[in-house]
C-alpha positions, 0 to 999 in steps of 0.5 A: 489476666486477659481472656484469649479469643478462640482461634480461627475455626474453633468450634465449641463442641460442648453440649449445653444443658437443656432445662428440665422442663416440659417445654424445654424438653419438647422444644429439643425433640423433633417429629415423632419423638416430640409427639411421643414425649407429649403423649407420655407426659400428658398421660403421666400422673403427678409425682414420680410417674411424670418425673420418670417420663421427663428424665427419660425424654430429657436424656434423649433430648440431650443425646440428640444434641451431641455433635455427630449423634445422628451419624453415630446412631447410623453407624451403630445400626449399620455395625460400622465404626464400633468401639469395643467397651474395654477401649471406650472404658480406657478412653474414659479413664475407667479401666482397671 
């Protein structure tokens, strides 16, 4: 079986996973978010407290990598292009 090349203009829209490490999370964040992450992670105690901080900021870093994330947040803040929850659930195939 041969692998077909991507068609012209193809954009890989998959979001690649950020490793769950302090350095990788910090590198994926910018500006004020990066500073807040480092402040929280450096102040957290070993064990579950630091794990909680890392999970929270890892999710934030992953959301930031999603295509159109900034535009989506701006639209939500302005009340534009909002999708009702039931329509979103139907798109995701979770509607009953």
